[in-house]
One Martini backbone bead per residue (centre of mass of N, CA, C, O) as a GRO file, in nm:
protein
   90
    1UNK     BB    1  11.556  23.425   8.728
    2UNK     BB    2  11.681  23.695   8.691
    3UNK     BB    3  11.729  23.988   8.871
    4UNK     BB    4  11.502  24.148   8.697
    5UNK     BB    5  11.300  23.920   8.815
    6UNK     BB    6  11.026  23.822   8.950
    7UNK     BB    7  10.774  23.662   9.009
    8UNK     BB    8  10.462  23.611   8.877
    9UNK     BB    9  10.279  23.739   9.100
   10UNK     BB   10  10.389  24.040   9.086
   11UNK     BB   11  10.513  24.170   8.805
   12UNK     BB   12  10.782  24.290   8.906
   13UNK     BB   13  11.071  24.473   8.964
   14UNK     BB   14  11.388  24.512   9.122
   15UNK     BB   15  11.448  24.715   8.889
   16UNK     BB   16  11.435  24.970   8.649
   17UNK     BB   17  11.590  24.790   8.454
   18UNK     BB   18  11.459  24.708   8.139
   19UNK     BB   19  11.374  24.550   7.855
   20UNK     BB   20  11.244  24.806   7.781
   21UNK     BB   21  10.886  24.888   7.837
   22UNK     BB   22  10.829  24.607   7.947
   23UNK     BB   23  10.686  24.381   8.127
   24UNK     BB   24  10.684  24.059   8.214
   25UNK     BB   25  10.379  24.027   8.156
   26UNK     BB   26  10.391  24.133   7.866
   27UNK     BB   27  10.578  23.919   7.754
   28UNK     BB   28  10.389  23.681   7.816
   29UNK     BB   29  10.145  23.776   7.651
   30UNK     BB   30  10.281  23.793   7.375
   31UNK     BB   31  10.382  23.502   7.365
   32UNK     BB   32  10.107  23.365   7.389
   33UNK     BB   33   9.981  23.489   7.132
   34UNK     BB   34  10.213  23.402   6.923
   35UNK     BB   35  10.191  23.077   7.025
   36UNK     BB   36   9.903  22.961   6.965
   37UNK     BB   37   9.978  22.798   6.685
   38UNK     BB   38  10.143  22.624   6.864
   39UNK     BB   39  10.247  22.299   6.972
   40UNK     BB   40  10.300  22.290   7.330
   41UNK     BB   41  10.103  22.187   7.505
   42UNK     BB   42  10.101  22.159   7.855
   43UNK     BB   43  10.390  22.339   7.852
   44UNK     BB   44  10.337  22.637   7.766
   45UNK     BB   45  10.402  22.810   8.023
   46UNK     BB   46  10.702  22.717   8.035
   47UNK     BB   47  10.786  22.820   7.757
   48UNK     BB   48  10.720  23.114   7.805
   49UNK     BB   49  10.907  23.150   8.050
   50UNK     BB   50  11.165  23.075   7.892
   51UNK     BB   51  11.162  23.311   7.696
   52UNK     BB   52  11.180  23.531   7.912
   53UNK     BB   53  11.436  23.429   8.046
   54UNK     BB   54  11.624  23.456   7.804
   55UNK     BB   55  11.589  23.757   7.760
   56UNK     BB   56  11.687  23.845   8.048
   57UNK     BB   57  11.964  23.705   8.033
   58UNK     BB   58  12.075  23.867   7.796
   59UNK     BB   59  12.042  24.139   7.926
   60UNK     BB   60  12.232  24.089   8.167
   61UNK     BB   61  12.481  24.028   7.990
   62UNK     BB   62  12.486  24.306   7.848
   63UNK     BB   63  12.531  24.470   8.107
   64UNK     BB   64  12.802  24.341   8.182
   65UNK     BB   65  12.949  24.415   7.920
   66UNK     BB   66  12.921  24.719   7.956
   67UNK     BB   67  13.077  24.739   8.227
   68UNK     BB   68  13.347  24.586   8.138
   69UNK     BB   69  13.375  24.693   7.802
   70UNK     BB   70  13.160  24.911   7.674
   71UNK     BB   71  12.953  24.740   7.545
   72UNK     BB   72  12.666  24.734   7.324
   73UNK     BB   73  12.330  24.586   7.369
   74UNK     BB   74  12.024  24.591   7.240
   75UNK     BB   75  11.733  24.537   7.451
   76UNK     BB   76  11.399  24.452   7.346
   77UNK     BB   77  11.101  24.390   7.212
   78UNK     BB   78  11.219  24.320   6.933
   79UNK     BB   79  11.401  24.090   7.033
   80UNK     BB   80  11.168  23.914   7.134
   81UNK     BB   81  11.022  23.883   6.863
   82UNK     BB   82  11.260  23.747   6.723
   83UNK     BB   83  11.272  23.500   6.905
   84UNK     BB   84  10.991  23.392   6.839
   85UNK     BB   85  11.025  23.373   6.534
   86UNK     BB   86  11.253  23.167   6.548
   87UNK     BB   87  11.085  22.943   6.697
   88UNK     BB   88  10.869  22.903   6.472
   89UNK     BB   89  11.105  22.796   6.253
   90UNK     BB   90  11.251  22.549   6.414
   0.00000   0.00000   0.00000
């Protein structure tokens, strides 16, 4: 996971800035519930973790872009829901 997230066991962040107001555990819970209807097989937990990882990776990249070029990209819970919706139709 990017620097924004610790392992699954702790469920806490290494720094205060997180994408939106949700904790990593909340992102996993929402993804699990929204992906229930998809046939992810026995690798479902890994797929869910990958979705959370992608979201936090894009957030970290957006933060770097903001520091380097002053450009802003808002990443929050809505962005995560859009990612899951896109995966459902892929």
